[in-house]
C-alpha positions as CSV (number, residue, x, y, z in Angstrom):
1,M,-0.1,0.0,0.1
2,P,1.5,3.6,-0.9
3,N,2.4,5.7,1.9
4,V,-0.5,7.9,3.7
5,L,0.1,11.6,3.0
6,T,-2.4,12.4,5.5
7,S,-3.9,9.7,8.2
8,K,-7.6,8.9,7.9
9,K,-9.9,10.9,9.7
10,K,-12.3,9.1,12.2
11,A,-15.3,7.9,10.6
12,A,-18.3,10.0,10.8
13,R,-20.5,9.1,13.7
14,R,-23.5,7.2,12.7
15,A,-26.8,9.0,12.6
16,K,-29.4,7.2,14.5
17,P,-32.2,6.6,11.9
18,K,-35.8,5.5,12.5
19,K,-35.0,2.5,10.3
20,E,-31.3,1.3,10.3
21,S,-31.2,-0.1,6.8
22,Q,-31.7,3.5,5.3
23,F,-28.2,4.4,6.3
24,L,-24.7,3.0,5.0
25,A,-21.5,3.9,6.9
26,R,-18.6,5.5,4.8
27,E,-15.2,6.6,5.5
28,P,-13.8,10.0,4.9
29,V,-11.7,10.6,1.9
30,A,-8.1,9.4,2.2
31,T,-5.1,10.5,0.2
32,Y,-2.0,8.3,-0.5
33,S,1.3,9.1,-2.1
34,A,3.4,6.5,-4.0
35,V,7.1,6.5,-3.1
36,N,9.2,8.0,-5.8
37,G,7.0,6.3,-8.5
38,A,7.9,2.8,-7.2
39,P,5.5,-0.1,-7.7
40,S,2.8,-0.4,-5.0
41,T,0.1,-2.8,-3.9
42,L,-3.2,-2.5,-5.7
43,L,-5.5,-0.2,-3.8
44,D,-8.6,-1.7,-2.5
45,I,-11.6,0.4,-3.9
46,G,-15.1,-1.1,-5.0
47,H,-16.0,-1.6,-8.6
48,E,-19.2,-3.5,-8.9
49,R,-22.9,-2.3,-9.1
50,S,-24.9,-1.9,-6.2
51,C,-28.0,-1.0,-8.1
52,T,-30.8,-3.3,-9.3
53,C,-30.7,-2.0,-12.8
54,K,-31.0,-4.8,-15.8
55,P,-27.4,-6.1,-16.9
56,T,-27.8,-4.6,-20.3
57,H,-28.5,-0.9,-19.0
58,I,-25.4,1.2,-19.2
59,N,-26.6,3.5,-16.5
60,C,-29.3,4.2,-13.9
61,L,-31.1,6.8,-16.1
62,T,-35.0,6.8,-16.9
63,A,-36.1,7.1,-20.5
64,K,-36.8,10.8,-19.8
65,E,-33.4,11.5,-18.4
66,W,-31.9,9.6,-21.5
67,M,-33.6,11.8,-23.9
68,K,-32.2,14.9,-22.4
69,S,-28.6,13.7,-22.8
70,Q,-29.2,13.0,-26.5
71,L,-28.6,16.5,-27.7
72,G,-25.0,17.1,-29.0
73,V,-24.5,20.7,-27.2
74,W,-24.4,20.7,-23.4
75,E,-24.6,23.6,-21.2
76,F,-23.8,23.8,-17.6
77,Y,-24.0,26.1,-14.7
78,Y,-21.7,26.5,-11.6
79,E,-22.9,26.1,-7.7
80,K,-21.7,27.3,-4.6
81,R,-19.4,24.2,-4.2
82,D,-17.6,24.7,-7.4
83,I,-14.0,26.3,-7.5
84,R,-13.9,29.4,-9.5
85,D,-10.8,31.0,-7.9
86,K,-7.7,30.8,-10.5
87,E,-5.3,30.9,-7.3
88,L,-6.6,27.6,-6.3
89,H,-6.6,26.0,-9.8
90,P,-6.3,27.7,-13.1
91,A,-8.7,25.3,-15.1
92,T,-11.8,23.8,-13.6
93,F,-15.0,22.5,-14.7
94,P,-18.4,22.4,-13.1
95,I,-19.7,19.7,-10.8
96,S,-22.8,19.5,-12.8
97,M,-20.7,18.4,-16.0
98,A,-18.9,15.7,-14.0
99,K,-22.4,14.6,-12.7
100,K,-23.9,14.3,-16.2
101,V,-20.8,12.4,-17.6
102,I,-20.7,10.1,-14.6
103,G,-24.5,9.5,-14.7
104,L,-24.6,8.7,-18.2
105,F,-21.9,6.1,-18.3
106,T,-21.9,4.3,-14.9
107,H,-24.1,2.5,-12.3
108,K,-24.2,3.1,-8.6
109,G,-21.3,1.4,-6.9
110,E,-19.0,1.4,-10.2
111,L,-15.6,3.0,-10.3
112,V,-14.8,6.1,-12.0
113,L,-11.2,7.1,-12.8
114,D,-9.7,10.6,-13.3
115,P,-6.1,10.3,-14.2
116,F,-5.7,14.1,-13.9
117,V,-8.0,15.1,-10.9
118,G,-6.6,18.6,-10.3
119,S,-9.1,20.4,-7.8
120,G,-11.0,17.0,-7.3
121,T,-14.5,17.8,-9.1
122,T,-14.9,14.4,-10.4
123,L,-14.6,13.1,-7.1
124,V,-17.2,15.3,-5.4
125,A,-19.4,14.6,-8.4
126,A,-18.9,10.8,-7.9
127,R,-19.7,11.3,-4.2
128,D,-22.9,12.8,-4.9
129,L,-24.1,10.0,-7.2
130,D,-22.7,7.3,-4.9
131,R,-19.9,6.1,-7.3
132,N,-16.4,5.0,-6.2
133,A,-13.9,7.1,-7.7
134,I,-10.1,7.4,-7.6
135,G,-8.1,10.6,-9.0
136,F,-4.3,11.1,-9.6
137,D,-2.1,14.2,-9.8
138,L,1.3,15.2,-9.6
139,Q,1.0,18.0,-7.2
140,K,0.6,17.7,-3.4
141,Q,-1.3,20.9,-3.2
142,Y,-4.1,19.6,-5.4
143,I,-4.3,16.5,-3.5
144,K,-4.9,18.3,-0.5
145,L,-7.5,20.5,-2.3
146,C,-9.2,17.2,-3.0
147,Q,-9.3,16.1,0.5
148,S,-10.7,19.5,1.8
149,R,-13.5,19.2,-0.8
150,L,-14.5,15.6,0.4
151,E,-14.1,16.3,4.2
152,Q,-17.8,16.2,4.8
153,S,-19.0,12.6,4.7
154,D,-22.1,11.3,3.2
155,L,-23.8,8.5,5.5
156,F,-26.5,7.9,2.8
157,N,-23.6,6.4,0.6
158,S,-21.5,3.5,0.8
159,S,-19.0,4.5,-1.8
160,H,-15.4,5.8,-1.4
161,Q,-13.3,8.3,-3.1
162,F,-9.5,8.7,-3.1
163,A,-6.9,11.1,-4.4
164,V,-3.5,9.7,-5.0
165,Q,-0.3,11.7,-5.6
166,D,1.4,10.1,-8.4
167,D,2.0,10.3,-12.2
168,A,-0.9,9.2,-14.6
169,R,1.8,6.9,-15.9
170,N,1.8,4.5,-12.8
171,I,-1.9,4.2,-12.6
172,P,-1.9,0.5,-13.7
173,Q,0.3,-0.1,-10.6
174,H,-2.8,0.8,-8.5
175,L,-6.0,-0.7,-10.2
176,K,-7.0,-4.1,-11.3
177,E,-7.6,-4.7,-15.0
178,E,-11.4,-4.3,-16.1
179,S,-12.4,-2.6,-12.9
180,V,-13.1,1.0,-14.3
181,S,-16.5,1.6,-15.7
182,L,-15.6,5.1,-16.8
183,I,-12.4,7.6,-17.3
184,F,-13.4,11.1,-17.1
185,T,-11.0,14.0,-17.0
186,S,-9.9,17.4,-18.1
187,P,-6.2,16.9,-18.8
188,P,-3.2,19.6,-19.2
189,Y,-4.2,21.3,-22.6
190,A,-0.4,20.6,-23.9
191,N,1.5,23.9,-23.3
192,L,-1.7,26.3,-23.4
193,L,-1.2,27.8,-19.8
194,N,2.6,27.9,-20.0
195,R,2.9,31.3,-21.4
196,K,2.1,34.8,-20.1
197,R,-1.6,35.4,-20.2
198,K,-2.8,38.2,-22.4
199,N,-6.2,38.3,-21.9
200,K,-7.0,39.1,-25.5
201,S,-10.4,37.9,-25.5
202,R,-11.5,40.3,-22.8
203,R,-12.9,44.0,-23.1
204,G,-9.9,46.6,-23.1
205,D,-11.1,48.1,-19.9
206,Q,-11.0,44.5,-18.2
207,R,-7.9,43.0,-19.8
208,K,-5.5,43.9,-16.9
209,N,-7.1,41.9,-14.2
210,G,-5.4,39.5,-11.8
211,Q,-4.6,37.1,-14.4
212,Y,-2.9,39.5,-16.8
213,L,0.9,38.4,-17.9
214,K,0.6,35.7,-15.3
215,V,1.8,32.0,-16.3
216,E,-1.0,29.7,-14.8
217,Q,0.7,26.6,-15.8
218,Y,0.4,24.0,-12.9
219,S,4.0,23.2,-12.7
220,Q,7.4,23.3,-14.4
221,D,7.9,19.4,-13.4
222,E,9.1,17.7,-16.4
223,R,6.5,14.9,-16.0
224,D,3.8,17.6,-16.3
225,L,2.0,17.3,-19.7
226,G,1.3,21.0,-19.6
227,T,5.0,21.7,-20.4
228,L,4.9,20.0,-23.7
229,E,4.3,21.1,-27.4
230,I,1.3,19.7,-29.0
231,D,3.0,16.7,-30.8
232,T,5.1,15.5,-27.8
233,Y,2.0,16.1,-25.7
234,S,-0.3,13.8,-28.0
235,E,2.6,11.0,-27.8
236,A,2.4,11.1,-24.1
237,M,-1.2,11.2,-23.9
238,G,-1.4,8.3,-26.4
239,E,1.0,6.3,-24.2
240,I,-0.8,7.1,-20.9
241,Y,-4.4,6.0,-22.4
242,R,-2.6,2.8,-24.0
243,N,-1.7,1.7,-20.6
244,L,-5.1,2.7,-19.2
245,L,-7.3,0.7,-21.5
246,P,-6.8,-2.8,-20.1
247,L,-8.2,-1.3,-16.8
248,L,-11.5,-0.4,-18.5
249,K,-14.2,-2.9,-18.7
250,P,-15.2,-4.0,-22.2
251,K,-17.6,-1.2,-23.8
252,A,-16.7,1.2,-20.8
253,H,-16.4,4.8,-21.8
254,C,-13.6,7.3,-21.5
255,V,-14.4,11.0,-21.8
256,I,-12.0,13.8,-22.1
257,N,-12.9,17.5,-22.0
258,V,-10.6,19.7,-23.9
259,P,-10.3,23.1,-25.9
260,D,-8.5,24.0,-28.9
261,M,-6.0,26.9,-28.6
262,W,-4.5,29.9,-30.8
263,W,-0.8,30.3,-30.9
264,E,0.8,32.7,-33.2
265,N,-2.1,33.2,-35.2
266,K,-2.7,29.4,-35.7
267,R,-5.3,27.1,-34.5
268,I,-3.9,24.3,-32.5
269,T,-6.5,21.5,-32.8
270,I,-6.0,19.7,-29.4
271,H,-9.1,17.8,-29.8
272,I,-8.0,16.3,-33.1
273,S,-4.7,15.4,-31.9
274,L,-6.3,13.4,-28.8
275,V,-8.8,11.7,-31.2
276,E,-6.0,10.5,-33.4
277,A,-3.7,9.5,-30.4
278,L,-6.4,7.5,-28.5
279,R,-7.5,5.7,-31.8
280,K,-4.0,4.6,-32.2
281,V,-4.0,2.7,-29.2
282,G,-7.3,0.9,-29.2
283,Y,-9.9,3.4,-28.3
284,E,-13.2,3.9,-30.5
285,L,-14.6,7.4,-30.7
286,R,-18.2,7.3,-30.1
287,N,-19.3,10.9,-29.9
288,I,-18.1,14.5,-29.9
289,I,-20.2,16.8,-27.6
290,V,-19.9,20.6,-27.7
291,W,-19.9,22.2,-24.2
292,D,-21.6,25.8,-24.8
293,R,-20.0,27.9,-22.3
294,R,-21.9,31.1,-23.6
295,N,-23.7,31.2,-20.2
296,I,-20.7,31.3,-17.8
297,V,-18.5,33.8,-20.1
298,N,-19.0,37.5,-19.9
299,A,-17.2,40.7,-20.9
300,I,-15.9,39.3,-24.0
301,G,-13.8,42.0,-26.2
302,I,-13.9,42.4,-29.9
303,F,-11.1,39.8,-31.3
304,G,-9.7,39.9,-34.8
305,W,-11.7,42.7,-36.2
306,P,-11.6,43.9,-39.1
307,S,-9.1,41.6,-40.7
308,N,-8.9,38.3,-39.2
309,Y,-12.2,36.3,-38.1
310,I,-11.4,34.1,-35.2
311,T,-14.1,32.3,-33.3
312,M,-14.0,32.8,-29.3
313,G,-12.3,29.7,-28.0
314,V,-13.8,30.6,-24.4
315,T,-17.4,30.2,-25.7
316,F,-16.9,26.3,-26.2
317,E,-15.1,23.3,-25.6
318,Y,-15.4,19.6,-26.5
319,L,-16.2,16.4,-24.7
320,L,-14.6,13.6,-26.6
321,D,-16.5,10.3,-25.8
322,F,-14.4,7.0,-26.4
323,W,-15.2,3.3,-25.4
324,K,-13.2,0.3,-25.1
325,P,-14.5,-1.9,-28.0
326,P,-16.4,-4.9,-27.1
327,R,-14.5,-8.4,-27.1
328,V,-14.6,-10.0,-30.5
329,D,-15.8,-13.8,-30.1
330,S,-13.0,-16.1,-31.5
């Protein structure tokens, strides 16, 4: 077992319900750290369904809920628990988005993996939906942030959520093959954040805010994918996901949230690079969903006028939905 970064807090006191069967005990989140990337024993975390859905169902949704998810353009809203402070984490997504993806591709009790867990939003959403979840990140500060967001226990759930400080390349050391029902993450976007922020998309009077000229990259660790240019980044992502594929159950999904970016007046199509990289290592692309961000973006300035038409990248991102192809009978 990896070394424990912070000791487990005492299990939350059991409530005294009228009907004892209504409540399930749950331990608080634990955080672990691998020792210098050395091989470690597998982490003990649940991954089997705890619902009563039919075996052929891919989720616990009703037909009405399913229909709402058929649209290819999704919109989300932030809530009070969401992290919007760029000082805490420079690139976050709403809990509501993680809950929609997790609810669409898993059942209660199954295991969700976030290989670049960052601020821990995937873990929060998994706890809300009673899914087991595990997230990995290089940075100790983000592991601590995950822990702080999961301190409050939920006595109605039997699932567990863990945050592990380790390189995503080492994840196969921690999990059993065919134990994961969903991989969901928003990874580093190549070297998008590894440059001084110019805020060109903001209105002139709001351009020089607290982020102006800051380099918001997570770290300069050589293992950090956010330090890599697009070709090297794509190769590294392909290799990481090649090693994650055996962890997925057959027909289990893998969803990646990613934008494109502009660099020196050229569009860098990160989403296309990732589609090609994952196809090469055995994933099958199933859907491309557009995250419409217009409802959460404001104070947009004019960009490119009058001679260079450029779409505003901050107004939309992609959700790339892959799956592990089903086994072919011999």
